[in-house]
Predicted model as a PDB file, atoms N, CA, C, CB and O in Angstrom, pLDDT in the B-factor column:
MODEL        1                                                                  
ATOM      1  N   MET A   1     -21.889 -16.144  96.736  1.00 68.00           N  
ATOM      2  CA  MET A   1     -20.465 -16.242  96.310  1.00 68.00           C  
ATOM      3  C   MET A   1     -19.953 -17.624  96.508  1.00 68.00           C  
ATOM      4  CB  MET A   1     -19.579 -15.259  97.079  1.00 68.00           C  
ATOM      5  O   MET A   1     -19.785 -18.079  97.639  1.00 68.00           O  
ATOM      6  N   ASN A   2     -19.695 -18.315  95.401  1.00 76.00           N  
ATOM      7  CA  ASN A   2     -19.415 -19.741  95.340  1.00 76.00           C  
ATOM      8  C   ASN A   2     -18.028 -19.848  94.978  1.00 76.00           C  
ATOM      9  CB  ASN A   2     -20.302 -20.503  94.366  1.00 76.00           C  
ATOM     10  O   ASN A   2     -17.736 -19.679  93.794  1.00 76.00           O  
ATOM     11  N   PHE A   3     -17.107 -20.109  95.839  1.00 73.00           N  
ATOM     12  CA  PHE A   3     -15.775 -20.165  95.748  1.00 73.00           C  
ATOM     13  C   PHE A   3     -15.338 -21.584  95.487  1.00 73.00           C  
ATOM     14  CB  PHE A   3     -15.189 -19.609  96.925  1.00 73.00           C  
ATOM     15  O   PHE A   3     -15.879 -22.487  96.124  1.00 73.00           O  
ATOM     16  N   PRO A   4     -14.324 -21.873  94.526  1.00 78.00           N  
ATOM     17  CA  PRO A   4     -13.912 -23.217  94.447  1.00 78.00           C  
ATOM     18  C   PRO A   4     -13.084 -23.522  95.795  1.00 78.00           C  
ATOM     19  CB  PRO A   4     -13.056 -23.455  93.098  1.00 78.00           C  
ATOM     20  O   PRO A   4     -12.599 -22.687  96.558  1.00 78.00           O  
ATOM     21  N   PHE A   5     -13.045 -24.874  95.896  1.00 79.00           N  
ATOM     22  CA  PHE A   5     -12.482 -25.475  97.097  1.00 79.00           C  
ATOM     23  C   PHE A   5     -10.905 -25.011  97.227  1.00 79.00           C  
ATOM     24  CB  PHE A   5     -12.645 -27.129  97.006  1.00 79.00           C  
ATOM     25  O   PHE A   5     -10.363 -24.699  98.287  1.00 79.00           O  
ATOM     26  N   ARG A   6     -10.300 -25.030  95.964  1.00 77.00           N  
ATOM     27  CA  ARG A   6      -8.880 -24.656  96.036  1.00 77.00           C  
ATOM     28  C   ARG A   6      -8.709 -23.279  96.343  1.00 77.00           C  
ATOM     29  CB  ARG A   6      -8.175 -24.940  94.808  1.00 77.00           C  
ATOM     30  O   ARG A   6      -7.602 -23.028  96.820  1.00 77.00           O  
ATOM     31  N   VAL A   7      -9.576 -22.189  96.195  1.00 78.00           N  
ATOM     32  CA  VAL A   7      -9.431 -20.932  96.590  1.00 78.00           C  
ATOM     33  C   VAL A   7      -9.489 -20.743  98.049  1.00 78.00           C  
ATOM     34  CB  VAL A   7     -10.341 -20.183  95.968  1.00 78.00           C  
ATOM     35  O   VAL A   7      -8.706 -20.028  98.674  1.00 78.00           O  
ATOM     36  N   ILE A   8     -10.495 -21.448  98.579  1.00 83.00           N  
ATOM     37  CA  ILE A   8     -10.776 -21.349 100.012  1.00 83.00           C  
ATOM     38  C   ILE A   8      -9.514 -21.939 100.737  1.00 83.00           C  
ATOM     39  CB  ILE A   8     -12.151 -22.146 100.411  1.00 83.00           C  
ATOM     40  O   ILE A   8      -8.991 -21.397 101.710  1.00 83.00           O  
ATOM     41  N   LEU A   9      -9.063 -23.159 100.134  1.00 83.00           N  
ATOM     42  CA  LEU A   9      -7.843 -23.725 100.778  1.00 83.00           C  
ATOM     43  C   LEU A   9      -6.741 -22.785 100.582  1.00 83.00           C  
ATOM     44  CB  LEU A   9      -7.458 -25.107 100.218  1.00 83.00           C  
ATOM     45  O   LEU A   9      -6.123 -22.419 101.582  1.00 83.00           O  
ATOM     46  N   ALA A  10      -6.437 -22.381  99.522  1.00 80.00           N  
ATOM     47  CA  ALA A  10      -5.248 -21.172  99.466  1.00 80.00           C  
ATOM     48  C   ALA A  10      -5.459 -20.069 100.432  1.00 80.00           C  
ATOM     49  CB  ALA A  10      -5.174 -20.420  97.998  1.00 80.00           C  
ATOM     50  O   ALA A  10      -4.437 -19.645 100.971  1.00 80.00           O  
ATOM     51  N   LEU A  11      -6.578 -19.528 100.750  1.00 83.00           N  
ATOM     52  CA  LEU A  11      -6.920 -18.446 101.607  1.00 83.00           C  
ATOM     53  C   LEU A  11      -6.543 -18.905 102.935  1.00 83.00           C  
ATOM     54  CB  LEU A  11      -8.385 -18.036 101.521  1.00 83.00           C  
ATOM     55  O   LEU A  11      -5.946 -18.176 103.727  1.00 83.00           O  
ATOM     56  N   VAL A  12      -6.923 -20.240 103.219  1.00 88.00           N  
ATOM     57  CA  VAL A  12      -6.740 -20.567 104.616  1.00 88.00           C  
ATOM     58  C   VAL A  12      -4.990 -20.781 105.028  1.00 88.00           C  
ATOM     59  CB  VAL A  12      -7.678 -22.016 104.877  1.00 88.00           C  
ATOM     60  O   VAL A  12      -4.421 -20.429 106.062  1.00 88.00           O  
ATOM     61  N   VAL A  13      -4.467 -21.422 103.924  1.00 84.00           N  
ATOM     62  CA  VAL A  13      -3.049 -21.470 103.946  1.00 84.00           C  
ATOM     63  C   VAL A  13      -2.401 -20.233 104.103  1.00 84.00           C  
ATOM     64  CB  VAL A  13      -2.573 -22.044 102.833  1.00 84.00           C  
ATOM     65  O   VAL A  13      -1.533 -20.192 104.976  1.00 84.00           O  
ATOM     66  N   ILE A  14      -2.659 -19.079 103.365  1.00 84.00           N  
ATOM     67  CA  ILE A  14      -2.041 -17.798 103.474  1.00 84.00           C  
ATOM     68  C   ILE A  14      -2.484 -17.193 104.728  1.00 84.00           C  
ATOM     69  CB  ILE A  14      -2.348 -16.916 102.310  1.00 84.00           C  
ATOM     70  O   ILE A  14      -1.733 -16.342 105.204  1.00 84.00           O  
ATOM     71  N   GLY A  15      -3.599 -17.481 105.374  1.00 89.00           N  
ATOM     72  CA  GLY A  15      -4.023 -16.995 106.699  1.00 89.00           C  
ATOM     73  C   GLY A  15      -3.118 -17.701 107.724  1.00 89.00           C  
ATOM     74  O   GLY A  15      -2.588 -17.055 108.628  1.00 89.00           O  
ATOM     75  N   ALA A  16      -2.944 -19.005 107.585  1.00 89.00           N  
ATOM     76  CA  ALA A  16      -1.974 -19.812 108.484  1.00 89.00           C  
ATOM     77  C   ALA A  16      -0.635 -19.088 108.408  1.00 89.00           C  
ATOM     78  CB  ALA A  16      -1.803 -21.406 107.997  1.00 89.00           C  
ATOM     79  O   ALA A  16      -0.061 -18.834 109.467  1.00 89.00           O  
ATOM     80  N   PHE A  17      -0.093 -18.737 107.258  1.00 85.00           N  
ATOM     81  CA  PHE A  17       1.140 -18.122 107.072  1.00 85.00           C  
ATOM     82  C   PHE A  17       1.227 -16.883 107.797  1.00 85.00           C  
ATOM     83  CB  PHE A  17       1.400 -17.913 105.715  1.00 85.00           C  
ATOM     84  O   PHE A  17       2.218 -16.625 108.481  1.00 85.00           O  
ATOM     85  N   ALA A  18       0.200 -16.062 107.682  1.00 88.00           N  
ATOM     86  CA  ALA A  18       0.122 -14.840 108.421  1.00 88.00           C  
ATOM     87  C   ALA A  18       0.124 -14.819 109.824  1.00 88.00           C  
ATOM     88  CB  ALA A  18      -0.913 -14.222 108.083  1.00 88.00           C  
ATOM     89  O   ALA A  18       0.762 -14.013 110.502  1.00 88.00           O  
ATOM     90  N   GLY A  19      -0.753 -15.905 110.343  1.00 92.00           N  
ATOM     91  CA  GLY A  19      -0.607 -16.105 111.853  1.00 92.00           C  
ATOM     92  C   GLY A  19       0.839 -16.344 112.380  1.00 92.00           C  
ATOM     93  O   GLY A  19       1.358 -15.672 113.271  1.00 92.00           O  
ATOM     94  N   ILE A  20       1.410 -17.348 111.744  1.00 89.00           N  
ATOM     95  CA  ILE A  20       2.903 -17.780 112.083  1.00 89.00           C  
ATOM     96  C   ILE A  20       3.746 -16.525 111.980  1.00 89.00           C  
ATOM     97  CB  ILE A  20       3.517 -18.961 111.027  1.00 89.00           C  
ATOM     98  O   ILE A  20       4.487 -16.270 112.929  1.00 89.00           O  
ATOM     99  N   ALA A  21       3.711 -15.618 110.813  1.00 88.00           N  
ATOM    100  CA  ALA A  21       4.459 -14.356 110.912  1.00 88.00           C  
ATOM    101  C   ALA A  21       4.176 -13.469 111.870  1.00 88.00           C  
ATOM    102  CB  ALA A  21       4.382 -13.685 109.856  1.00 88.00           C  
ATOM    103  O   ALA A  21       5.138 -12.923 112.411  1.00 88.00           O  
ATOM    104  N   VAL A  22       3.090 -13.188 112.215  1.00 91.00           N  
ATOM    105  CA  VAL A  22       2.578 -12.264 113.499  1.00 91.00           C  
ATOM    106  C   VAL A  22       3.341 -12.895 114.691  1.00 91.00           C  
ATOM    107  CB  VAL A  22       0.760 -12.325 113.805  1.00 91.00           C  
ATOM    108  O   VAL A  22       4.133 -12.217 115.346  1.00 91.00           O  
ATOM    109  N   TRP A  23       3.064 -14.364 115.002  1.00 93.00           N  
ATOM    110  CA  TRP A  23       3.804 -14.778 116.169  1.00 93.00           C  
ATOM    111  C   TRP A  23       5.156 -14.646 116.244  1.00 93.00           C  
ATOM    112  CB  TRP A  23       3.601 -15.972 116.409  1.00 93.00           C  
ATOM    113  O   TRP A  23       5.677 -14.293 117.302  1.00 93.00           O  
ATOM    114  N   GLY A  24       5.906 -14.919 115.104  1.00 89.00           N  
ATOM    115  CA  GLY A  24       7.209 -14.798 114.945  1.00 89.00           C  
ATOM    116  C   GLY A  24       7.834 -13.264 115.189  1.00 89.00           C  
ATOM    117  O   GLY A  24       8.906 -13.057 115.757  1.00 89.00           O  
ATOM    118  N   ILE A  25       6.956 -12.232 114.649  1.00 89.00           N  
ATOM    119  CA  ILE A  25       7.389 -10.892 114.780  1.00 89.00           C  
ATOM    120  C   ILE A  25       7.333 -10.550 116.224  1.00 89.00           C  
ATOM    121  CB  ILE A  25       6.564  -9.947 113.943  1.00 89.00           C  
ATOM    122  O   ILE A  25       8.315 -10.082 116.801  1.00 89.00           O  
ATOM    123  N   VAL A  26       5.967 -10.821 116.940  1.00 92.00           N  
ATOM    124  CA  VAL A  26       5.925 -10.800 118.409  1.00 92.00           C  
ATOM    125  C   VAL A  26       7.218 -11.249 119.135  1.00 92.00           C  
ATOM    126  CB  VAL A  26       4.809 -11.671 118.855  1.00 92.00           C  
ATOM    127  O   VAL A  26       7.863 -10.566 119.931  1.00 92.00           O  
ATOM    128  N   VAL A  27       7.474 -12.442 118.751  1.00 91.00           N  
ATOM    129  CA  VAL A  27       8.656 -13.174 119.446  1.00 91.00           C  
ATOM    130  C   VAL A  27       9.980 -12.435 119.426  1.00 91.00           C  
ATOM    131  CB  VAL A  27       8.902 -14.540 118.778  1.00 91.00           C  
ATOM    132  O   VAL A  27      10.726 -12.278 120.392  1.00 91.00           O  
ATOM    133  N   VAL A  28      10.170 -11.992 118.157  1.00 90.00           N  
ATOM    134  CA  VAL A  28      11.552 -11.210 117.837  1.00 90.00           C  
ATOM    135  C   VAL A  28      11.379  -9.915 118.603  1.00 90.00           C  
ATOM    136  CB  VAL A  28      11.840 -10.880 116.120  1.00 90.00           C  
ATOM    137  O   VAL A  28      12.329  -9.453 119.235  1.00 90.00           O  
ATOM    138  N   LEU A  29      10.335  -9.381 118.574  1.00 88.00           N  
ATOM    139  CA  LEU A  29      10.171  -7.752 119.089  1.00 88.00           C  
ATOM    140  C   LEU A  29      10.499  -8.094 120.575  1.00 88.00           C  
ATOM    141  CB  LEU A  29       8.387  -6.883 118.857  1.00 88.00           C  
ATOM    142  O   LEU A  29      11.443  -7.498 121.095  1.00 88.00           O  
ATOM    143  N   ARG A  30       9.833  -8.956 121.255  1.00 91.00           N  
ATOM    144  CA  ARG A  30       9.818  -9.063 122.767  1.00 91.00           C  
ATOM    145  C   ARG A  30      11.354  -9.731 123.253  1.00 91.00           C  
ATOM    146  CB  ARG A  30       8.422 -10.120 123.261  1.00 91.00           C  
ATOM    147  O   ARG A  30      11.670  -9.777 124.442  1.00 91.00           O  
ATOM    148  N   ALA A  31      12.095 -10.151 122.333  1.00 89.00           N  
ATOM    149  CA  ALA A  31      13.370 -10.797 122.799  1.00 89.00           C  
ATOM    150  C   ALA A  31      14.192  -9.683 123.346  1.00 89.00           C  
ATOM    151  CB  ALA A  31      14.158 -11.584 121.630  1.00 89.00           C  
ATOM    152  O   ALA A  31      14.458  -8.668 122.701  1.00 89.00           O  
ATOM    153  N   LYS A  32      14.620  -9.940 124.687  1.00 89.00           N  
ATOM    154  CA  LYS A  32      15.438  -8.873 125.385  1.00 89.00           C  
ATOM    155  C   LYS A  32      16.787  -8.992 124.946  1.00 89.00           C  
ATOM    156  CB  LYS A  32      15.397  -8.961 126.913  1.00 89.00           C  
ATOM    157  O   LYS A  32      17.421  -7.951 124.771  1.00 89.00           O  
ATOM    158  N   SER A  33      17.397 -10.240 124.714  1.00 92.00           N  
ATOM    159  CA  SER A  33      18.916 -10.375 124.358  1.00 92.00           C  
ATOM    160  C   SER A  33      19.302  -9.895 123.083  1.00 92.00           C  
ATOM    161  CB  SER A  33      19.371 -11.759 124.390  1.00 92.00           C  
ATOM    162  O   SER A  33      20.501  -9.900 122.804  1.00 92.00           O  
ATOM    163  N   LEU A  34      18.398  -9.447 122.199  1.00 88.00           N  
ATOM    164  CA  LEU A  34      18.806  -9.110 120.881  1.00 88.00           C  
ATOM    165  C   LEU A  34      18.922  -7.573 120.839  1.00 88.00           C  
ATOM    166  CB  LEU A  34      17.803  -9.670 119.812  1.00 88.00           C  
ATOM    167  O   LEU A  34      18.180  -6.902 121.556  1.00 88.00           O  
ATOM    168  N   THR A  35      19.815  -6.999 120.035  1.00 91.00           N  
ATOM    169  CA  THR A  35      20.215  -5.753 119.780  1.00 91.00           C  
ATOM    170  C   THR A  35      18.921  -5.194 118.710  1.00 91.00           C  
ATOM    171  CB  THR A  35      21.835  -5.790 119.144  1.00 91.00           C  
ATOM    172  O   THR A  35      18.099  -5.969 118.221  1.00 91.00           O  
ATOM    173  N   GLU A  36      18.930  -3.867 118.491  1.00 90.00           N  
ATOM    174  CA  GLU A  36      17.830  -3.379 117.620  1.00 90.00           C  
ATOM    175  C   GLU A  36      18.261  -3.936 116.156  1.00 90.00           C  
ATOM    176  CB  GLU A  36      17.671  -1.644 117.682  1.00 90.00           C  
ATOM    177  O   GLU A  36      17.382  -4.318 115.384  1.00 90.00           O  
ATOM    178  N   ALA A  37      19.460  -3.971 115.835  1.00 93.00           N  
ATOM    179  CA  ALA A  37      19.825  -4.420 114.433  1.00 93.00           C  
ATOM    180  C   ALA A  37      19.462  -5.767 114.394  1.00 93.00           C  
ATOM    181  CB  ALA A  37      21.318  -4.251 114.040  1.00 93.00           C  
ATOM    182  O   ALA A  37      18.919  -6.145 113.356  1.00 93.00           O  
ATOM    183  N   GLN A  38      19.658  -6.660 115.382  1.00 92.00           N  
ATOM    184  CA  GLN A  38      19.295  -8.197 115.196  1.00 92.00           C  
ATOM    185  C   GLN A  38      17.802  -8.184 115.221  1.00 92.00           C  
ATOM    186  CB  GLN A  38      19.917  -9.243 116.418  1.00 92.00           C  
ATOM    187  O   GLN A  38      17.309  -9.030 114.474  1.00 92.00           O  
ATOM    188  N   ARG A  39      17.050  -7.532 115.807  1.00 91.00           N  
ATOM    189  CA  ARG A  39      15.586  -7.401 115.780  1.00 91.00           C  
ATOM    190  C   ARG A  39      15.180  -7.158 114.187  1.00 91.00           C  
ATOM    191  CB  ARG A  39      15.092  -6.105 116.802  1.00 91.00           C  
ATOM    192  O   ARG A  39      14.456  -7.922 113.549  1.00 91.00           O  
ATOM    193  N   MET A  40      15.703  -6.115 113.742  1.00 92.00           N  
ATOM    194  CA  MET A  40      15.332  -5.583 112.342  1.00 92.00           C  
ATOM    195  C   MET A  40      15.674  -6.807 111.245  1.00 92.00           C  
ATOM    196  CB  MET A  40      16.276  -4.103 111.981  1.00 92.00           C  
ATOM    197  O   MET A  40      14.937  -7.159 110.324  1.00 92.00           O  
ATOM    198  N   ILE A  41      16.987  -7.362 111.588  1.00 93.00           N  
ATOM    199  CA  ILE A  41      17.400  -8.651 110.664  1.00 93.00           C  
ATOM    200  C   ILE A  41      16.224  -9.764 110.678  1.00 93.00           C  
ATOM    201  CB  ILE A  41      18.880  -9.411 111.282  1.00 93.00           C  
ATOM    202  O   ILE A  41      15.718 -10.287 109.686  1.00 93.00           O  
ATOM    203  N   GLY A  42      15.923  -9.991 111.976  1.00 91.00           N  
ATOM    204  CA  GLY A  42      14.904 -11.005 112.369  1.00 91.00           C  
ATOM    205  C   GLY A  42      13.583 -10.735 111.619  1.00 91.00           C  
ATOM    206  O   GLY A  42      13.027 -11.644 111.002  1.00 91.00           O  
ATOM    207  N   LEU A  43      13.110  -9.555 111.670  1.00 91.00           N  
ATOM    208  CA  LEU A  43      11.920  -9.164 111.282  1.00 91.00           C  
ATOM    209  C   LEU A  43      12.000  -9.072 109.694  1.00 91.00           C  
ATOM    210  CB  LEU A  43      11.542  -7.872 112.003  1.00 91.00           C  
ATOM    211  O   LEU A  43      10.944  -9.238 109.085  1.00 91.00           O  
ATOM    212  N   GLY A  44      13.175  -8.819 108.966  1.00 92.00           N  
ATOM    213  CA  GLY A  44      13.278  -8.786 107.438  1.00 92.00           C  
ATOM    214  C   GLY A  44      13.236 -10.218 107.073  1.00 92.00           C  
ATOM    215  O   GLY A  44      12.579 -10.557 106.089  1.00 92.00           O  
ATOM    216  N   GLY A  45      13.911 -11.130 107.815  1.00 92.00           N  
ATOM    217  CA  GLY A  45      13.839 -12.540 107.561  1.00 92.00           C  
ATOM    218  C   GLY A  45      12.497 -13.175 107.524  1.00 92.00           C  
ATOM    219  O   GLY A  45      12.208 -13.934 106.598  1.00 92.00           O  
ATOM    220  N   ILE A  46      11.651 -12.902 108.494  1.00 90.00           N  
ATOM    221  CA  ILE A  46      10.481 -13.303 108.643  1.00 90.00           C  
ATOM    222  C   ILE A  46       9.606 -12.887 107.550  1.00 90.00           C  
ATOM    223  CB  ILE A  46      10.070 -12.933 109.806  1.00 90.00           C  
ATOM    224  O   ILE A  46       8.957 -13.670 106.856  1.00 90.00           O  
ATOM    225  N   LEU A  47       9.623 -11.485 107.419  1.00 90.00           N  
ATOM    226  CA  LEU A  47       8.677 -11.020 106.219  1.00 90.00           C  
ATOM    227  C   LEU A  47       9.306 -11.487 104.844  1.00 90.00           C  
ATOM    228  CB  LEU A  47       8.498  -9.306 106.193  1.00 90.00           C  
ATOM    229  O   LEU A  47       8.559 -11.586 103.871  1.00 90.00           O  
ATOM    230  N   LEU A  48      10.346 -11.711 104.755  1.00 93.00           N  
ATOM    231  CA  LEU A  48      10.739 -12.283 103.395  1.00 93.00           C  
ATOM    232  C   LEU A  48      10.312 -13.693 103.133  1.00 93.00           C  
ATOM    233  CB  LEU A  48      12.224 -12.243 103.229  1.00 93.00           C  
ATOM    234  O   LEU A  48       9.874 -14.021 102.030  1.00 93.00           O  
ATOM    235  N   VAL A  49      10.450 -14.646 104.263  1.00 89.00           N  
ATOM    236  CA  VAL A  49       9.985 -15.970 103.955  1.00 89.00           C  
ATOM    237  C   VAL A  49       8.514 -16.106 103.875  1.00 89.00           C  
ATOM    238  CB  VAL A  49      10.478 -16.890 104.921  1.00 89.00           C  
ATOM    239  O   VAL A  49       7.931 -16.944 103.187  1.00 89.00           O  
ATOM    240  N   MET A  50       7.977 -15.242 104.612  1.00 87.00           N  
ATOM    241  CA  MET A  50       6.439 -15.259 104.572  1.00 87.00           C  
ATOM    242  C   MET A  50       6.086 -14.674 103.032  1.00 87.00           C  
ATOM    243  CB  MET A  50       5.728 -14.212 105.909  1.00 87.00           C  
ATOM    244  O   MET A  50       5.379 -15.356 102.290  1.00 87.00           O  
ATOM    245  N   ALA A  51       6.595 -13.431 102.613  1.00 87.00           N  
ATOM    246  CA  ALA A  51       6.380 -13.119 101.382  1.00 87.00           C  
ATOM    247  C   ALA A  51       6.638 -14.207 100.329  1.00 87.00           C  
ATOM    248  CB  ALA A  51       7.091 -12.037 101.162  1.00 87.00           C  
ATOM    249  O   ALA A  51       5.801 -14.340  99.436  1.00 87.00           O  
ATOM    250  N   LEU A  52       7.587 -14.896 100.353  1.00 89.00           N  
ATOM    251  CA  LEU A  52       7.892 -16.028  99.378  1.00 89.00           C  
ATOM    252  C   LEU A  52       6.910 -17.160  99.443  1.00 89.00           C  
ATOM    253  CB  LEU A  52       9.283 -16.605  99.639  1.00 89.00           C  
ATOM    254  O   LEU A  52       6.629 -17.726  98.387  1.00 89.00           O  
ATOM    255  N   LEU A  53       6.414 -17.511 100.448  1.00 85.00           N  
ATOM    256  CA  LEU A  53       5.569 -18.470 100.732  1.00 85.00           C  
ATOM    257  C   LEU A  53       4.173 -18.207 100.378  1.00 85.00           C  
ATOM    258  CB  LEU A  53       5.689 -18.751 101.994  1.00 85.00           C  
ATOM    259  O   LEU A  53       3.461 -19.042  99.819  1.00 85.00           O  
ATOM    260  N   THR A  54       3.745 -16.873 100.758  1.00 82.00           N  
ATOM    261  CA  THR A  54       2.691 -16.312 100.002  1.00 82.00           C  
ATOM    262  C   THR A  54       2.516 -16.479  98.453  1.00 82.00           C  
ATOM    263  CB  THR A  54       2.768 -15.028 100.251  1.00 82.00           C  
ATOM    264  O   THR A  54       1.603 -17.014  97.824  1.00 82.00           O  
ATOM    265  N   ALA A  55       3.596 -15.897  98.049  1.00 84.00           N  
ATOM    266  CA  ALA A  55       3.707 -15.889  96.554  1.00 84.00           C  
ATOM    267  C   ALA A  55       3.710 -17.264  95.938  1.00 84.00           C  
ATOM    268  CB  ALA A  55       4.970 -15.178  96.128  1.00 84.00           C  
ATOM    269  O   ALA A  55       3.104 -17.427  94.879  1.00 84.00           O  
ATOM    270  N   TRP A  56       4.325 -18.238  96.496  1.00 83.00           N  
ATOM    271  CA  TRP A  56       4.288 -19.664  96.011  1.00 83.00           C  
ATOM    272  C   TRP A  56       2.825 -20.107  96.055  1.00 83.00           C  
ATOM    273  CB  TRP A  56       5.220 -20.650  96.917  1.00 83.00           C  
ATOM    274  O   TRP A  56       2.360 -20.795  95.147  1.00 83.00           O  
ATOM    275  N   VAL A  57       2.151 -19.745  97.027  1.00 79.00           N  
ATOM    276  CA  VAL A  57       0.581 -20.193  97.080  1.00 79.00           C  
ATOM    277  C   VAL A  57      -0.233 -19.487  95.951  1.00 79.00           C  
ATOM    278  CB  VAL A  57      -0.145 -19.772  98.579  1.00 79.00           C  
ATOM    279  O   VAL A  57      -1.084 -20.079  95.288  1.00 79.00           O  
ATOM    280  N   VAL A  58       0.059 -18.324  95.804  1.00 78.00           N  
ATOM    281  CA  VAL A  58      -0.764 -17.411  94.705  1.00 78.00           C  
ATOM    282  C   VAL A  58      -0.511 -17.706  93.562  1.00 78.00           C  
ATOM    283  CB  VAL A  58      -0.571 -16.023  94.692  1.00 78.00           C  
ATOM    284  O   VAL A  58      -1.448 -17.869  92.780  1.00 78.00           O  
ATOM    285  N   PHE A  59       0.724 -17.850  93.167  1.00 81.00           N  
ATOM    286  CA  PHE A  59       1.152 -18.034  91.734  1.00 81.00           C  
ATOM    287  C   PHE A  59       1.341 -19.311  91.224  1.00 81.00           C  
ATOM    288  CB  PHE A  59       2.305 -17.417  91.494  1.00 81.00           C  
ATOM    289  O   PHE A  59       0.910 -19.600  90.108  1.00 81.00           O  
ATOM    290  N   PHE A  60       2.105 -20.330  92.116  1.00 76.00           N  
ATOM    291  CA  PHE A  60       2.394 -21.589  91.657  1.00 76.00           C  
ATOM    292  C   PHE A  60       1.623 -22.862  92.037  1.00 76.00           C  
ATOM    293  CB  PHE A  60       3.594 -21.758  91.971  1.00 76.00           C  
ATOM    294  O   PHE A  60       1.584 -23.887  91.355  1.00 76.00           O  
ATOM    295  N   TRP A  61       1.063 -22.676  93.122  1.00 70.00           N  
ATOM    296  CA  TRP A  61       0.296 -23.852  93.757  1.00 70.00           C  
ATOM    297  C   TRP A  61      -1.083 -24.185  93.079  1.00 70.00           C  
ATOM    298  CB  TRP A  61       0.018 -23.528  95.280  1.00 70.00           C  
ATOM    299  O   TRP A  61      -1.438 -25.346  92.873  1.00 70.00           O  
ATOM    300  N   PRO A  62      -1.812 -23.118  92.758  1.00 63.00           N  
ATOM    301  CA  PRO A  62      -2.981 -23.308  92.152  1.00 63.00           C  
ATOM    302  C   PRO A  62      -2.695 -24.016  90.551  1.00 63.00           C  
ATOM    303  CB  PRO A  62      -3.729 -21.842  92.160  1.00 63.00           C  
ATOM    304  O   PRO A  62      -3.585 -24.695  90.039  1.00 63.00           O  
ATOM    305  N   ALA A  63      -1.533 -23.810  89.921  1.00 60.00           N  
ATOM    306  CA  ALA A  63      -1.295 -24.458  88.500  1.00 60.00           C  
ATOM    307  C   ALA A  63      -1.259 -26.029  88.763  1.00 60.00           C  
ATOM    308  CB  ALA A  63       0.221 -23.911  87.756  1.00 60.00           C  
ATOM    309  O   ALA A  63      -1.261 -26.781  87.788  1.00 60.00           O  
ATOM    310  N   TYR A  64      -1.231 -26.466  89.864  1.00 63.00           N  
ATOM    311  CA  TYR A  64      -1.093 -28.096  90.083  1.00 63.00           C  
ATOM    312  C   TYR A  64      -2.362 -28.739  90.218  1.00 63.00           C  
ATOM    313  CB  TYR A  64      -0.283 -28.501  91.391  1.00 63.00           C  
ATOM    314  O   TYR A  64      -2.499 -29.961  90.168  1.00 63.00           O  
ATOM    315  N   TRP A  65      -3.460 -27.772  90.420  1.00 60.00           N  
ATOM    316  CA  TRP A  65      -4.880 -28.095  90.707  1.00 60.00           C  
ATOM    317  C   TRP A  65      -5.507 -28.694  89.540  1.00 60.00           C  
ATOM    318  CB  TRP A  65      -5.668 -26.884  91.122  1.00 60.00           C  
ATOM    319  O   TRP A  65      -6.178 -29.717  89.676  1.00 60.00           O  
ATOM    320  N   ASP A  66      -5.332 -28.103  88.314  1.00 55.00           N  
ATOM    321  CA  ASP A  66      -6.169 -28.299  87.174  1.00 55.00           C  
ATOM    322  C   ASP A  66      -5.525 -29.599  86.383  1.00 55.00           C  
ATOM    323  CB  ASP A  66      -6.219 -26.895  86.247  1.00 55.00           C  
ATOM    324  O   ASP A  66      -6.044 -30.009  85.345  1.00 55.00           O  
TER     325      ASP A  66                                                      
ENDMDL                                                                          
END                                                                             
């Protein structure tokens, strides 16, 4: 399997986003000073931002490589 460099780089970036998202989710869930509703809002915000960043990498970023 011979992937182009841009595909490998995109996968690395998506993996980095996923790592940051998991770290953020763990921090929000372990926060003692937040109510349950505030935790869910935090999780929703993290997931929304990560989904937008991943969509940007998948759909828009490769267009600038050619």
